[in-house]
N, CA and C atoms as a LAMMPS dump frame, in Angstrom:
ITEM: TIMESTEP
0
ITEM: NUMBER OF ATOMS
435
ITEM: BOX BOUNDS ff ff ff
-5.0000000000000000e+02 5.0000000000000000e+02
-5.0000000000000000e+02 5.0000000000000000e+02
-5.0000000000000000e+02 5.0000000000000000e+02
ITEM: ATOMS id mol type element x y z
1 1 1 N 391.874 -380.574 -357.138
2 1 2 C 391.906 -381.583 -356.317
3 1 3 C 393.118 -382.623 -356.429
4 2 1 N 393.925 -382.681 -355.51
5 2 2 C 395.253 -383.564 -355.743
6 2 3 C 394.818 -385.176 -355.697
7 3 1 N 395.291 -385.758 -356.51
8 3 2 C 394.928 -387.219 -356.603
9 3 3 C 396.195 -388.01 -355.768
10 4 1 N 395.766 -388.592 -354.798
11 4 2 C 396.644 -389.19 -353.979
12 4 3 C 396.468 -390.798 -354.153
13 5 1 N 397.408 -391.366 -354.99
14 5 2 C 397.327 -392.615 -355.397
15 5 3 C 398.689 -393.524 -354.993
16 6 1 N 398.337 -394.685 -354.525
17 6 2 C 399.612 -395.259 -354.282
18 6 3 C 400.604 -395.592 -355.336
19 7 1 N 401.944 -395.91 -354.983
20 7 2 C 402.919 -395.872 -355.915
21 7 3 C 402.866 -397.341 -356.85
22 8 1 N 403.164 -396.949 -358.121
23 8 2 C 403.252 -398.173 -358.881
24 8 3 C 403.903 -399.237 -358.366
25 9 1 N 403.716 -400.571 -358.855
26 9 2 C 404.217 -401.831 -358.472
27 9 3 C 405.701 -401.887 -358.64
28 10 1 N 406.139 -401.299 -359.74
29 10 2 C 407.375 -401.071 -360.278
30 10 3 C 408.346 -399.775 -359.815
31 11 1 N 409.279 -399.768 -359.238
32 11 2 C 410.207 -398.782 -358.879
33 11 3 C 411.389 -398.611 -359.317
34 12 1 N 411.833 -397.659 -360.115
35 12 2 C 413.26 -397.723 -360.323
36 12 3 C 414.3 -397.102 -359.414
37 13 1 N 415.498 -397.283 -359.724
38 13 2 C 416.531 -396.701 -358.767
39 13 3 C 416.345 -395.115 -358.62
40 14 1 N 415.925 -394.648 -359.681
41 14 2 C 415.839 -393.114 -359.702
42 14 3 C 414.705 -392.897 -358.753
43 15 1 N 413.549 -393.587 -358.837
44 15 2 C 412.592 -393.287 -357.73
45 15 3 C 412.946 -393.555 -356.213
46 16 1 N 413.817 -394.478 -355.964
47 16 2 C 414.32 -394.735 -354.716
48 16 3 C 415.159 -393.516 -354.206
49 17 1 N 415.899 -392.968 -355.287
50 17 2 C 416.805 -391.705 -354.793
51 17 3 C 416.138 -390.672 -354.763
52 18 1 N 414.833 -390.585 -355.35
53 18 2 C 414.016 -389.25 -355.109
54 18 3 C 413.238 -389.51 -353.847
55 19 1 N 412.927 -390.833 -353.585
56 19 2 C 412.3 -390.903 -352.135
57 19 3 C 413.161 -390.401 -350.883
58 20 1 N 414.632 -390.846 -351.288
59 20 2 C 415.468 -390.553 -350.188
60 20 3 C 415.638 -389.074 -350.159
61 21 1 N 415.631 -388.449 -351.093
62 21 2 C 415.98 -387.078 -351.226
63 21 3 C 414.849 -386.314 -350.643
64 22 1 N 413.644 -386.74 -351.044
65 22 2 C 412.475 -386.031 -350.381
66 22 3 C 412.367 -386.51 -348.847
67 23 1 N 412.596 -387.49 -348.295
68 23 2 C 412.545 -387.686 -347.058
69 23 3 C 413.843 -386.945 -346.343
70 24 1 N 414.936 -386.823 -346.756
71 24 2 C 415.886 -386.123 -346.303
72 24 3 C 415.493 -384.332 -346.231
73 25 1 N 414.798 -384.037 -347.185
74 25 2 C 414.36 -382.694 -347.268
75 25 3 C 413.227 -382.478 -346.209
76 26 1 N 412.182 -383.415 -346.052
77 26 2 C 411.221 -383.397 -345.017
78 26 3 C 412.011 -383.256 -343.648
79 27 1 N 413.019 -384.238 -343.45
80 27 2 C 413.497 -384.012 -342.054
81 27 3 C 414.274 -382.951 -341.939
82 28 1 N 414.946 -382.304 -342.916
83 28 2 C 415.771 -380.92 -342.693
84 28 3 C 414.786 -379.789 -342.365
85 29 1 N 413.624 -379.907 -343.154
86 29 2 C 412.721 -378.692 -342.884
87 29 3 C 412.066 -378.875 -341.582
88 30 1 N 411.804 -380.161 -341.013
89 30 2 C 411.192 -380.365 -339.504
90 30 3 C 412.134 -379.657 -338.859
91 31 1 N 413.414 -380.289 -338.812
92 31 2 C 414.413 -379.691 -337.9
93 31 3 C 414.614 -378.138 -337.961
94 32 1 N 414.631 -377.601 -339.056
95 32 2 C 414.756 -376.115 -339.306
96 32 3 C 413.628 -375.433 -338.815
97 33 1 N 412.515 -375.843 -338.832
98 33 2 C 411.151 -375.27 -338.293
99 33 3 C 411.213 -375.392 -336.872
100 34 1 N 411.625 -376.343 -336.395
101 34 2 C 411.821 -376.519 -334.79
102 34 3 C 412.642 -375.608 -334.225
103 35 1 N 413.801 -375.373 -334.793
104 35 2 C 414.963 -374.491 -334.57
105 35 3 C 414.485 -373.062 -334.516
106 36 1 N 413.933 -372.865 -335.711
107 36 2 C 413.305 -371.4 -335.953
108 36 3 C 412.308 -370.885 -334.989
109 37 1 N 411.444 -372.128 -334.491
110 37 2 C 410.146 -371.598 -333.629
111 37 3 C 410.873 -371.482 -332.125
112 38 1 N 411.911 -372.331 -331.842
113 38 2 C 412.766 -372.049 -330.556
114 38 3 C 413.208 -370.632 -330.728
115 39 1 N 414.113 -370.365 -331.455
116 39 2 C 414.586 -369.041 -331.683
117 39 3 C 413.623 -367.921 -331.559
118 40 1 N 412.556 -367.921 -332.35
119 40 2 C 411.468 -367.034 -332.317
120 40 3 C 410.786 -366.759 -331.113
121 41 1 N 410.568 -367.904 -330.518
122 41 2 C 410.053 -367.743 -329.065
123 41 3 C 410.921 -366.99 -328.224
124 42 1 N 412.425 -367.294 -327.92
125 42 2 C 413.321 -366.512 -327.394
126 42 3 C 413.364 -365.025 -327.667
127 43 1 N 413.261 -364.88 -329.034
128 43 2 C 413.27 -363.328 -329.615
129 43 3 C 412.015 -362.363 -329.068
130 44 1 N 410.881 -363.29 -329.001
131 44 2 C 409.617 -362.643 -328.848
132 44 3 C 409.787 -362.459 -327.334
133 45 1 N 410.168 -363.138 -326.507
134 45 2 C 410.22 -363.043 -325.006
135 45 3 C 411.257 -361.783 -324.684
136 46 1 N 412.4 -361.555 -325.344
137 46 2 C 413.247 -360.544 -325.376
138 46 3 C 412.509 -359.313 -325.63
139 47 1 N 411.81 -359.225 -326.736
140 47 2 C 410.961 -357.96 -327.236
141 47 3 C 410.193 -357.581 -326.235
142 48 1 N 409.393 -358.718 -325.604
143 48 2 C 408.419 -358.49 -324.762
144 48 3 C 409.048 -357.796 -323.38
145 49 1 N 410.157 -358.48 -322.94
146 49 2 C 410.805 -357.858 -321.604
147 49 3 C 411.529 -356.627 -322.045
148 50 1 N 411.793 -356.026 -323.179
149 50 2 C 412.107 -354.64 -323.36
150 50 3 C 410.92 -353.646 -323.043
151 51 1 N 409.789 -353.993 -323.603
152 51 2 C 408.662 -353.21 -323.306
153 51 3 C 408.333 -353.418 -321.768
154 52 1 N 408.242 -354.638 -321.152
155 52 2 C 407.821 -354.562 -319.737
156 52 3 C 408.903 -353.866 -318.686
157 53 1 N 410.237 -353.757 -319.204
158 53 2 C 411.135 -353.2 -318.263
159 53 3 C 411.347 -351.814 -318.224
160 54 1 N 410.879 -351.39 -319.353
161 54 2 C 410.901 -349.612 -319.569
162 54 3 C 410.07 -349.081 -318.594
163 55 1 N 410.557 -348.152 -317.73
164 55 2 C 409.733 -347.593 -316.713
165 55 3 C 408.537 -346.716 -317.198
166 56 1 N 408.827 -345.905 -318.031
167 56 2 C 407.686 -345.106 -318.806
168 56 3 C 406.557 -346.155 -319.319
169 57 1 N 406.993 -346.902 -319.996
170 57 2 C 405.914 -348.08 -320.388
171 57 3 C 404.917 -348.483 -319.21
172 58 1 N 405.734 -349.027 -318.191
173 58 2 C 405.034 -349.668 -316.974
174 58 3 C 404.143 -348.56 -316.442
175 59 1 N 404.607 -347.293 -316.088
176 59 2 C 403.821 -346.272 -315.626
177 59 3 C 402.589 -345.996 -316.407
178 60 1 N 402.744 -345.903 -317.836
179 60 2 C 401.785 -345.66 -318.503
180 60 3 C 400.528 -346.723 -318.614
181 61 1 N 401.051 -347.908 -318.349
182 61 2 C 400.196 -349.128 -318.528
183 61 3 C 399.39 -349.266 -317.103
184 62 1 N 399.903 -348.403 -315.932
185 62 2 C 398.931 -348.61 -314.796
186 62 3 C 397.73 -347.573 -315.05
187 63 1 N 397.928 -346.512 -315.812
188 63 2 C 397.101 -345.388 -315.899
189 63 3 C 395.852 -345.937 -316.803
190 64 1 N 394.804 -346.271 -316.091
191 64 2 C 393.782 -347.117 -316.731
192 64 3 C 393.019 -346.361 -318.038
193 65 1 N 392.483 -345.116 -317.76
194 65 2 C 391.961 -344.627 -318.878
195 65 3 C 392.627 -343.883 -320.063
196 66 1 N 393.862 -343.364 -319.64
197 66 2 C 394.757 -343.169 -320.66
198 66 3 C 395.838 -344.192 -321.169
199 67 1 N 395.708 -345.255 -320.575
200 67 2 C 396.655 -346.263 -321.015
201 67 3 C 396.914 -346.621 -322.435
202 68 1 N 395.745 -346.753 -323.134
203 68 2 C 395.637 -347.242 -324.645
204 68 3 C 396.638 -346.299 -325.317
205 69 1 N 396.196 -344.844 -325.173
206 69 2 C 396.99 -344.035 -325.965
207 69 3 C 398.443 -343.763 -325.599
208 70 1 N 398.809 -343.754 -324.343
209 70 2 C 400.169 -343.634 -323.699
210 70 3 C 400.905 -344.68 -324.261
211 71 1 N 400.318 -345.847 -324.057
212 71 2 C 400.97 -347.221 -324.047
213 71 3 C 401.519 -347.265 -325.515
214 72 1 N 400.713 -347.331 -326.51
215 72 2 C 400.931 -347.169 -327.914
216 72 3 C 401.9 -346.164 -328.541
217 73 1 N 401.862 -344.873 -327.752
218 73 2 C 402.823 -344.198 -328.064
219 73 3 C 404.238 -344.399 -327.846
220 74 1 N 404.405 -344.923 -326.308
221 74 2 C 405.53 -345.399 -325.887
222 74 3 C 406.207 -346.339 -326.687
223 75 1 N 405.294 -347.33 -326.999
224 75 2 C 405.776 -348.726 -327.785
225 75 3 C 406.278 -348.147 -329.122
226 76 1 N 405.803 -347.086 -329.675
227 76 2 C 406.144 -346.593 -330.927
228 76 3 C 407.623 -345.924 -330.901
229 77 1 N 407.922 -345.332 -329.587
230 77 2 C 409.059 -344.574 -329.329
231 77 3 C 410.224 -345.598 -329.097
232 78 1 N 409.901 -346.778 -328.425
233 78 2 C 410.817 -347.678 -328.129
234 78 3 C 411.084 -348.501 -329.657
235 79 1 N 410.084 -348.565 -330.476
236 79 2 C 410.459 -349.295 -331.61
237 79 3 C 411.298 -348.197 -332.521
238 80 1 N 411.528 -347.21 -332.102
239 80 2 C 412.397 -346.332 -333.039
240 80 3 C 413.775 -346.322 -332.61
241 81 1 N 414.088 -347.321 -331.547
242 81 2 C 415.381 -347.514 -331.151
243 81 3 C 415.997 -348.541 -332.049
244 82 1 N 417.279 -348.587 -332.555
245 82 2 C 417.785 -349.423 -333.528
246 82 3 C 417.726 -350.809 -333.116
247 83 1 N 418.281 -350.886 -331.894
248 83 2 C 418.156 -352.351 -331.348
249 83 3 C 416.872 -353.107 -331.333
250 84 1 N 415.841 -352.374 -330.828
251 84 2 C 414.437 -352.831 -330.668
252 84 3 C 413.799 -352.913 -331.885
253 85 1 N 414.073 -352.062 -332.73
254 85 2 C 413.455 -352.262 -334.119
255 85 3 C 414.153 -353.362 -335.137
256 86 1 N 415.371 -353.617 -334.823
257 86 2 C 416.159 -354.889 -335.349
258 86 3 C 415.511 -356.184 -334.972
259 87 1 N 415.301 -356.049 -333.57
260 87 2 C 414.8 -357.255 -332.923
261 87 3 C 413.424 -357.603 -333.391
262 88 1 N 412.629 -356.527 -333.398
263 88 2 C 411.145 -356.596 -334.013
264 88 3 C 411.159 -357.034 -335.443
265 89 1 N 412.003 -356.583 -336.225
266 89 2 C 412.145 -357.109 -337.704
267 89 3 C 412.682 -358.531 -337.692
268 90 1 N 413.508 -359.047 -336.678
269 90 2 C 413.964 -360.32 -336.878
270 90 3 C 412.726 -361.154 -336.461
271 91 1 N 411.987 -360.73 -335.516
272 91 2 C 410.76 -361.464 -335.021
273 91 3 C 409.972 -361.848 -336.311
274 92 1 N 409.539 -360.78 -336.862
275 92 2 C 408.696 -360.743 -338.056
276 92 3 C 409.234 -361.684 -339.168
277 93 1 N 410.531 -361.518 -339.326
278 93 2 C 411.397 -362.453 -340.271
279 93 3 C 411.194 -363.795 -340.146
280 94 1 N 411.32 -364.089 -338.745
281 94 2 C 411.215 -365.475 -338.367
282 94 3 C 409.987 -366.201 -338.49
283 95 1 N 409.074 -365.343 -338.299
284 95 2 C 407.549 -365.943 -338.428
285 95 3 C 407.35 -366.126 -339.958
286 96 1 N 407.8 -365.266 -340.79
287 96 2 C 407.614 -365.514 -342.106
288 96 3 C 408.272 -366.767 -342.542
289 97 1 N 409.656 -367.02 -341.953
290 97 2 C 410.452 -368.029 -342.379
291 97 3 C 409.68 -369.461 -341.791
292 98 1 N 409.109 -369.559 -340.793
293 98 2 C 408.501 -370.638 -340.235
294 98 3 C 407.311 -370.97 -341.302
295 99 1 N 406.671 -369.927 -341.624
296 99 2 C 405.372 -370.094 -342.5
297 99 3 C 405.609 -370.595 -343.779
298 100 1 N 406.83 -369.972 -344.429
299 100 2 C 407.073 -370.504 -345.75
300 100 3 C 408.003 -371.903 -345.668
301 101 1 N 408.72 -372.274 -344.622
302 101 2 C 409.06 -373.613 -344.55
303 101 3 C 408.042 -374.612 -344.123
304 102 1 N 407.081 -374.121 -343.532
305 102 2 C 405.931 -374.983 -343.134
306 102 3 C 405.458 -375.445 -344.583
307 103 1 N 404.993 -374.328 -345.548
308 103 2 C 404.624 -374.422 -346.671
309 103 3 C 405.286 -375.592 -347.504
310 104 1 N 406.6 -375.488 -347.635
311 104 2 C 407.312 -376.324 -348.298
312 104 3 C 407.417 -377.73 -347.914
313 105 1 N 407.497 -377.584 -346.588
314 105 2 C 407.239 -379.234 -345.817
315 105 3 C 406.013 -379.841 -346.309
316 106 1 N 404.885 -379.051 -346.258
317 106 2 C 403.655 -379.625 -346.563
318 106 3 C 403.721 -380.129 -347.913
319 107 1 N 404.305 -379.754 -348.953
320 107 2 C 404.491 -379.977 -350.305
321 107 3 C 405.468 -381.364 -350.382
322 108 1 N 406.56 -381.132 -349.639
323 108 2 C 407.507 -382.337 -349.609
324 108 3 C 406.77 -383.608 -349.055
325 109 1 N 405.949 -383.311 -347.962
326 109 2 C 405.135 -384.535 -347.327
327 109 3 C 404.093 -385.093 -348.311
328 110 1 N 403.485 -383.987 -349.027
329 110 2 C 402.427 -384.577 -349.933
330 110 3 C 403.004 -385.55 -351.097
331 111 1 N 404.159 -384.975 -351.577
332 111 2 C 404.912 -385.772 -352.582
333 111 3 C 405.292 -387.108 -352.02
334 112 1 N 405.933 -387.065 -350.828
335 112 2 C 406.532 -388.223 -350.333
336 112 3 C 405.387 -389.294 -350.112
337 113 1 N 404.138 -388.754 -349.687
338 113 2 C 403.137 -389.699 -349.527
339 113 3 C 402.673 -390.262 -350.858
340 114 1 N 402.469 -389.132 -351.814
341 114 2 C 402.067 -389.642 -353.149
342 114 3 C 403.004 -390.847 -353.593
343 115 1 N 404.215 -390.544 -353.545
344 115 2 C 405.097 -391.558 -354.277
345 115 3 C 405.293 -392.959 -353.522
346 116 1 N 405.289 -392.927 -351.889
347 116 2 C 405.695 -393.999 -351.215
348 116 3 C 404.308 -394.586 -351.041
349 117 1 N 403.261 -394.003 -350.72
350 117 2 C 401.959 -394.483 -350.247
351 117 3 C 402.027 -394.898 -348.562
352 118 1 N 402.818 -394.275 -348.165
353 118 2 C 403.278 -394.359 -346.599
354 118 3 C 402.587 -393.125 -346.058
355 119 1 N 401.753 -393.426 -345.037
356 119 2 C 401.262 -392.322 -344.189
357 119 3 C 401.903 -391.871 -343.077
358 120 1 N 403.271 -392.305 -342.909
359 120 2 C 403.907 -391.958 -341.682
360 120 3 C 405.37 -391.822 -342.072
361 121 1 N 406.15 -391.01 -341.345
362 121 2 C 407.667 -390.692 -341.378
363 121 3 C 408.186 -390.616 -340.033
364 122 1 N 409.504 -390.937 -339.95
365 122 2 C 410.18 -390.862 -338.652
366 122 3 C 411.021 -389.819 -338.738
367 123 1 N 411.142 -388.764 -337.731
368 123 2 C 411.739 -387.521 -337.821
369 123 3 C 413.357 -387.975 -337.35
370 124 1 N 414.136 -387.056 -337.183
371 124 2 C 415.48 -387.146 -336.916
372 124 3 C 415.534 -387.711 -335.426
373 125 1 N 414.479 -387.122 -334.673
374 125 2 C 414.678 -387.53 -333.322
375 125 3 C 414.093 -388.873 -332.883
376 126 1 N 413.505 -389.668 -334.024
377 126 2 C 413.01 -391.043 -333.775
378 126 3 C 411.638 -391.006 -333.544
379 127 1 N 410.898 -389.697 -333.603
380 127 2 C 409.323 -389.704 -333.718
381 127 3 C 408.799 -390.06 -334.689
382 128 1 N 407.691 -390.883 -334.639
383 128 2 C 406.948 -391.233 -335.767
384 128 3 C 405.65 -390.109 -335.859
385 129 1 N 405.677 -389.78 -337.154
386 129 2 C 404.912 -388.574 -337.359
387 129 3 C 403.953 -389.32 -338.437
388 130 1 N 402.751 -388.907 -338.229
389 130 2 C 401.597 -389.269 -339.122
390 130 3 C 401.232 -388.3 -340.268
391 131 1 N 401.019 -388.745 -341.366
392 131 2 C 400.821 -387.55 -342.515
393 131 3 C 399.432 -387.489 -342.359
394 132 1 N 398.783 -386.441 -342.19
395 132 2 C 397.367 -386.129 -342.058
396 132 3 C 396.779 -384.992 -342.967
397 133 1 N 395.958 -385.084 -343.594
398 133 2 C 395.45 -384.198 -344.664
399 133 3 C 394.251 -383.448 -344.021
400 134 1 N 394.423 -381.988 -344.223
401 134 2 C 393.313 -381.103 -343.521
402 134 3 C 392.594 -380.615 -344.801
403 135 1 N 391.132 -380.596 -344.423
404 135 2 C 390.145 -380.128 -345.462
405 135 3 C 389.747 -378.669 -344.858
406 136 1 N 389.512 -377.826 -346.084
407 136 2 C 389.138 -376.463 -345.65
408 136 3 C 388.259 -375.844 -346.514
409 137 1 N 387.152 -375.401 -346.046
410 137 2 C 386.144 -374.853 -347.195
411 137 3 C 386.291 -373.443 -347.405
412 138 1 N 386.235 -373.189 -348.622
413 138 2 C 386.296 -371.764 -349.138
414 138 3 C 385.179 -371.488 -349.889
415 139 1 N 385.043 -370.226 -350.069
416 139 2 C 383.856 -369.796 -350.988
417 139 3 C 384.198 -369.925 -352.261
418 140 1 N 383.197 -370.53 -353.006
419 140 2 C 383.517 -370.708 -354.284
420 140 3 C 383.23 -369.72 -355.229
421 141 1 N 384.156 -369.264 -356.188
422 141 2 C 384.118 -368.19 -356.947
423 141 3 C 382.714 -368.272 -357.791
424 142 1 N 382.285 -367.004 -358.149
425 142 2 C 380.96 -367.024 -358.923
426 142 3 C 381.324 -366.763 -360.287
427 143 1 N 382.608 -367.177 -360.656
428 143 2 C 382.849 -367.005 -362.243
429 143 3 C 382.148 -368.164 -362.898
430 144 1 N 381.948 -368.05 -364.198
431 144 2 C 381.162 -369.115 -365.056
432 144 3 C 382.4 -370.183 -365.511
433 145 1 N 382.079 -371.322 -365.527
434 145 2 C 383.258 -372.41 -366.042
435 145 3 C 383.017 -372.458 -367.412
């Protein structure tokens, strides 16, 4: 369990520098995550359009009983095309990037809150964001302590 305690009454110039660096890293990650999400959405739409605009894919999709098998086979063929495979890979990479950046952002925010005692931060767009902790239940391991 992470101890979230308010900052000490005395702060050094080094602490102020760390705080400013943390705040900037948080803002940079927020901006990067937003941009990646926007690009991810565009790329996902492009990938979906490729499948929807393929005549073979549309024809097979209309065939109710056989559609599942034929649709998956057609999708597989489309993904063999270099451009489509590259786009699909880019979408997967962007999803991973968003997830990793969100994880790093969570750590920066946790440290920022711990050092500053503040539960809000203003992003580069001027929006005030509240730091909220979420609780998750996980099954306790059965190993002996």
